N, C-alpha and C positions, 0 to 999 in steps of 0.2 A: 504493500499499500504506500509506503513512503516514496518508492520510486515513481509510482503512478502519479502521486501528488506533485512530485518535482517536474515530471514531464508536462502535466497539465499547466502548472504555473509557468513553465518556460514557454509553452505554446501561447498562453495568454499574454505574456509579455511581448512575444513576436507580433501577435495580432494587434496589440496596442501601438507598437511602433509602426506597423504598416498603416494603421488608420491615421496616425499623426502625419506620416509622409504623404498620404493621399490628400489630407486636408491642406497641407502646405502647397503641394502641386496645384490643387484647385485654385488656391488664392493667386499663385503666379500666373495661371492661365487666364483667370479673370482679369488680372492687371494687364496681361498681354493684349487681350481683345480690346480693352478700353484705350490702351495706348495706340493700337492700330487704328482705331476710329479717329482719334485726335490727330494722327499723322497725316490725314488727308489735307488739312489746312496748313500745317507748317511742321517741319521736322522737330522732334523733341530729342534733346541730348541730355546725358547725365549731368553735363556742366550747367544745365538750367535748373536742375533739381537742388533743393536746399540740402546741405549737409554733405555734399559730394566733395571729395578731396580736390584741391586745386591742381595737383599733379595729374589727375585723370581728366580734368575739365576739357570738354571739346573733342575727346579722342574716342571714347566708348559710347556707341549709340545704345539707346535703351533696348533695341532689338536684340542685342547680345545677351542681356540678362533675361528678357521676356521670351526669347525664342530658343535659346540654347539650353538654359538652365532647366526648363521643364522636360526637355528631352533627356537630359542627364538624369533628372529625377526619376523619370520612368525607367531608365536603364537601371538605376539603383533599386527601384522597386522590383524589377525583373529578377535581379540577382538576390534580392532579399527573399523572393519567392523560392528561388533555387535553394537557398539556405534553409528555408522552412521545410522543404521536402527532405533535405539532408538530416535535419533534426528529427523528423518523423522516422527516417530510416535508422538512425542511431539509437532511437528510443526503444526500438524492438517491439513496439505496440502493434506494428503492422508488418507484413512480410516485405522483405527488401526488394524482391523481384518486381511486384506490381508498382511499388513506388518508383523503382528505377525506370520502368516503362513510362510512367507518367512524366517523369523528369525529362526523358528523351523527347517525348512529345512536346513538353513545355519548351525545350530549346528549339525544336523545329518550328513551334508556333512563332517565336520571335524572329526567325529567319523569314517566315512567310510574311509577317508584319513588316519586316525591313523592305521587302519587295513591294508591298502594297503602298508604302509611304514614300516611295522613291520619287514619284512625280511631284508630290507636294513639297517635300524637303529632302534634299540629298543628305544633309547632315543627319537627319533623323534616321534615314535608311542605313547609312554606314554605322551609326551608333547602335542601332538595333541588331545589325549583323554582327558586330563585334560582341555585343551582349550575348547573342546566341552562341557564338564560339566560346566565350568565356564561361558559359554555363556547361556546354557539352564536354569540352576538353577535360576540365578537372573531374567532371562526373564520370567519364570513362576511365580516367586514371585511378580514382579511388575505387570504383567498382571492380576493376581488374586487379589492382596491386593490393590495395588495403583490405577491402571487404571480400574480394574474390568471389563476387557474385557472377561476373561475366568472365568467360574464358578470353584469351587473346583473340581467338578466331571470331567470337561473337562481337567483341569490341571492334575488330577490323571491319566486320560487316556493317556495324552501325556507322563508322566513319565513312565508308564508301557510300552508304545511303544518304548520309548528310551532304556529301559533295555532290552526289547526283541530284539530290533535291534542289540544292542551291543553283546548279547549272540549269536545271529544268525550270525553276522559277524565274531566273534571269534571262531565259531564252527569248521570250517574246520581245522584251525591250532591249535585248542585246547589252545587257549590263556587264560591266567589267569588275567593279570593285567587290560586289557580293560574291561571286564565285571565287575571287582571289582570296577573300577572307576565309571562306569555308575550306578551300584547298590548303591554304597555309596552316590552318588549325589542324587539319587532318594530318598533314605531313609532320608537324611538330609533335603532335600526340603520338603518332606511329613511332617516330624515332625514339621518343622518350620511353614508350613501352618496349621497344626492341632492346634498349639498354637495361631496362629494369627486369622484364620477364625472360629475356633471352630465348623467346619463342620466335624464331626468325621467319619461318616459312609463312604462316598466316599473315603476319604484318607485312612482309615483303610482297605477298600477293595483293594485299590491300593497296599498297603504293602502286603496284603495277596496274591495278584496275582504275585507280584515280588518274594515272597517266593516260590510260586508254580512253577514259571519259573525256578528258581535255582534248585529246587528239581527235576523237570522233566529232566533238563539237567544232574543232578547227576545220575538219574536212567538210563539215555541213555548212560552212560559211560564217561561223561565229568565231571571229578572230580574237581569241582570248590572249591577254597579255601575260598570263601566268604559265605558259607552257614549259618554261625552263625550270621552274621549281619542282613540279612533280617528276620531270625527267631526271634531274640530278638526284632527287631523293630515291627514285627507282633504281638508278645506276648504282648508287651507294649501297642500297639494301641488297641488291642482287650480288654485288661484289663481296659484301661482307658475309652473306650467307654461303657463297661458294668457298670463300677463303677459310671460314671457320669450320663449316661442316664437312670439308674434304680433308681436314687435318687428321693425322693419325697419332694418337687417338683424338676423338672429339673432346674439346675442353669441357671441364666440369661445368654443369648447369645447363648445357645445351643439349637439345634432343636431336639425335642422329636421324637422318632421313635417307631414303634410297636415292641411287643415282638418277633415276628417271625424274624425280621430283626436282632436283637441282638443275638437271638438263632443261626441263621444261621452263624453269625460271629464267635461265640464261637465254633460251631461244625466244621467250616471251618479249623481252626487251627489243630484240631485233624484229620480231613480228610486228610489234606495235608501231615502232617508229619507221620501219621499213615500209609497212603498209601505209602509214600516214604520208610519207614522202612520196610513195608511188601514186597515191590518189591525188594529192595536191599538185605534184610536179608533172607526173607523166600523164595523168588522166585529165585534170583540170588545167594543166600547163600554167600554173602560177609560178612566179619567180621564186626559186628556192632561197630560203633565208640562211643567214649565217648560223642561226640556232640549229636549223635542220641539218646543215652540213656537219657541224661539230657533233651533234647528237647521233647522227647516222654513223660517224666514225667510232664513237663511244659504244654504240649498240653492237656494231660489227666486232669490235675488240672484245667486248664482254661475251659475246656468243662464242667466239673462238676460244677464249680463256675458259669459259664454263665447260664446254664440250670436252676440251682436252684434259681439264683437271678432274671432271667428274667420271668420265668413261675410260680414262687412261688410253685413249686412242681408238677404243672399239667402235665408237660412233663416228669416227673421223671420215670414213668414206661416204656416208650418207650426207653428212654436212658439206663435204667437198662437192658432192654432185649438186647440192642445193646452191652453193656459191657459184658454181659454173652456170647454173640456170639464171641466177641474178646477174651474172656478168653479161650474159646474152641480152637480158632485158635492158641493162644499161647501155650496151652498145647499140641496141635498137633505138634507144632514146637519143644517143649522141648522133647517130647517122640518119635518123629519119624523123624523129619527133621534134627535135630542137634545132632545126636547120636555120630558121630565121634568126636575124641578128638580135631580135628582141629577146631571145632565149640563149644568149651567149654564155651567161653564167651556168644555166642549167646544162648546157651542152659540155662545158668543160668539167663540171662536177661529175656528170654522168660518165664521161669518158675516163676520168681518173678513178672513179669507183669501179668501173668495168675492169681496168687493168689490175687493181688491188684484189678484186674478187676472183678474177681468173688465176692470179698467182696463188692466192691462198687456197682456192679450190683445187688447183693441181697438186699442191703439196699434201692436202688432206686426202684426196681421192686416189692418186696415183702412187705406185710403188717407185722406189728410187730409180730403177732402171728405165722407167717410162717417162720420167720428168723431163729429161733432156730432149728426147724427140718431140714431146708435146709442146714445150716452150719454144723449141726451134721452129716448129711448124706455125706456132702462133706469131712468131716474129716475122716469118715470111708472109703470112696472111696479112699482117698489119702493114707491111711494106707494100704489098699488092693493092690493098684497099687505099692506101695513101696515094699511090700513083694514079688512082682514078678519082679520088675525092679532093685531094690536096688539103686534107684536114691536118692541122698542125699536130694535134694530140696523137694521131695515129703514127706519125713519124717518131714522136717520143716513145710510143709504145713499142716500136720496132727495136730500139735501143734497150728499152727496159726489159723486154723478154729475152733479147740476146744476152744481156748482162746476167739475168737470172739463170739462163741455160748454161752460160760459161761458168758461173759460180758453183753450180752443182755437178759440173762435169770435171774430168781430170785435166782439162786444158790448162788452167793456171798452174798446177803442179808440174805438168809436163813441160811447159815453156820455162818455168822457173828453174827446173833441174837442168834443162838444156843450156841455159845461160849462166847459171850460178852454182849448180851442184853436180852430182853424178849424172853424166849424160845418159838419158834413158834409151830404151829401144824403140820398137815400132809403137806408134800411138794406138790407143784403144779405139773401138768403134765410136764411143760417145765423142771423142775429140774430132773425128772426121765429120760427125753430124753437125756439130757446132760450127766448124769451119765452113762446111758446105752451106749451112743456113746463113752465116755471115756474108759469104760471097754472093749468094742469091739476093739477100737484102740490099747489099750495096749496088748490085747491078740493076735491080728494080727501082730502088729509090733514088739513087744518085743520077740516074738517067733522066729524072724529071726536071725540066727547066724551071728554075725558081730563083728567087732573089738570094743575094749573097748571105744574108743573115740566117738563112735556113740550112746552109751547107753543113753546119756543125752537127746536124742530125745524123750524118753518115760517117762521123768520125769513128764511132765505136765499131761498126761493122768493118771498116777499113783497117782499124787497129787490130782487131782479132785476126783477120786474114793475114795481115802483114807479119805479125809476130809469130803466128803459127807457122807460116812459111819460113820464117827465119829459124825458128826452133827445129823444124824438119831439115833445114839446110845444115845446121850444126850437127845434127845426128848423122846426116848422110856423109858429111865431110870427115867426122870422127870415125865412122865406120869404114870409109875408104882408106883412112890413114893408117889402118892397121888394128883397130879395136880400141875400146874405151880404156881398158886396163893398161895398155902399153904407152899411152901418151902422158908426158909429164904435165904438171900444172902450168908451167910457163907456155908450152906449146898449146895447150887447150885454151889458155887466155888469149893467145894470138888469134886462134881460129875464131873464137867468139867476137873479138874486136873487128876482124875483117868482115865477118858476116854482118855485124851491125852496121858497119860503114857502108857495105854493099847495099844493105836494105834502105838506108837513108838516101843513097844516090838513086836507086831504082825508083823509089817513091818520088823523088824530085823530077826524074825524067817523065814518069807517068803523069805527074802534075802538069808539066809543060805540054805533053802530047795530048792529054785529054782535057786540059784546062779545068781541072778539078782542084779547087783550092784546099779542100779538106785533106787531100793527099800531102800537100805541103805541110799542113799542121802535123800530120802523122810522122812525116820525115823529121821534123824538128823534135818531136817526142822521142824518136829513135836516137837522135843526137844527144838528148838530155840523158836518156838511159845509158848511152855509150859513155858519157862523162862520168856517171855514177859508177859504171863498171870499171873504168880505168882507175879510179880512186880505190874502189873496194877490192878488186881482184888483181889487176895488172901490177900495180905498184906493190902489192903484198906478195904475190907469187911469181911475178916475172923476173928475168934476168936482164942483163944489159941488152943482149941481142933481141929478145922478145919485146922489150920496151921500145927499142928503135923501130921495129916493124909496126907495133901498135900505134905509137905516136905518129909515124909517117902516114899511116892510113887515116887516123883520126884528124890530123892536120889538114890532109888533102880534102876531106869531107867539109870541114869548116870553111875552106876556100871555095870549093866548087859549088856547094849547095845554095848559098845566096846568089851566086851568079846565074844558076839555073832559074831561081825564082824571079829574078829581074828580067828574064827574057820575055815574060808576058806583060812587063811594064808595071806590075803591082807586086809589092812585097806582101807576103801573107801576113795576116794579123791573127791574134789569138782568137779562139772560138767565142770568147765571151765579149769581144769588142763590138 
């Protein structure tokens, strides 16, 4: 009985305070209406009222107190009502779950009221929306963490419903602030619950659904200014879930889940933002925003990270095939959908994503033995399409795919050993594939008549062919000279220097004969590498006789090569000039 008396007295005091606040708000509203009627004849300021401080005289209109203060008073009353429900819940006189349900509806009522008052007063609308968030967020926190009436999954569902309600209410008038407030409140509450409850999956799923709701609204023409906030929150939550729940063992306090669940979360980010970008940019042909570019890259990276971490490579082929499909879509956009100058940014972004997706897809889908042929074929295809369309990005992709093919092939090691290590034997098939692809790319692309500033696109194919040919020449000369093991280091250094000088002169002659300025650039690259070789190898391993021969050939190249370049009347410049 004493406890019941205390609860009754507490409720009676709260009711008295509410009646007192209502009485004061009514007085202020009555004063506001009378002041508005007198304002038709002349403006009234606080400076005209007796007893007002001189420091404020003439600066604060009466409307500030008669319009703003009542709204704040109603907000205080709303929060007082929330505390009343909290007191009922703590008293134990009524079940907590029905009171919680009423409190959630109470918070939603203030969000509805915020939308209804938007036309009359934006300040009132924003204040009531903030009030609704201030009621719901602590309510969900205490119900989940302190009272444990709600599970994290149910709290997540309530937050998602709250955001969807705010977006739906603001839909007709295309409001920005009210959905922003609801979304920010849901994000902060979810992050706080993730830290406190350590139940990552349902709260991460809630953030993903909030992100999906904002993207659906954006795709349907409601350009919300809050898209970046749920995107960053979803990215962080997904990364945190994958990072923590794939640890061995899972840290204490966290609940382990299956690989399929984590993989679904990782792919959900890519599905949400890939779908949004696809609808807005490819279907509606709207100009892609900087946010969409950055978020697309983050979603792609999270998907790759999540799949590789969760499945330890077992799902990589399926994801790789999906990435190759997306690469095809992006190439379709770059070559067909975004041809007009108005879509320049969309075309460049689409082409860049196509190259990244194709490269990632090839590494995830194909075995190591098939990557070199696939990337080499992709480089040749890019060069061929460039010769037909003259699209700058495709010329870049030619060198990009060739560089990737060369990097995963034995060619760099083979050429490096031929010029600086133990001379190898016959090259592997992958080396021949890369060299043949580079030669085809150069013949196809370099034959296109174009401006001087685009000639650097064909430096890498020419470089790969030239240095592969030089490496094969070194191997052939060493083999004819009696075998790799019988040659001294000084003799080997001379052979390499002579081949490097011959390569530079041959490139210079071809540059003059074909009028291909990029060959001149490659010739000077050969001279620069020859200089490095003289310092590192010849001066270290050579004797007097070998140094005489090496320096003789090197000096002759330094004299003859610039004269060859001047025969066309133009000295070659660096590719970046």
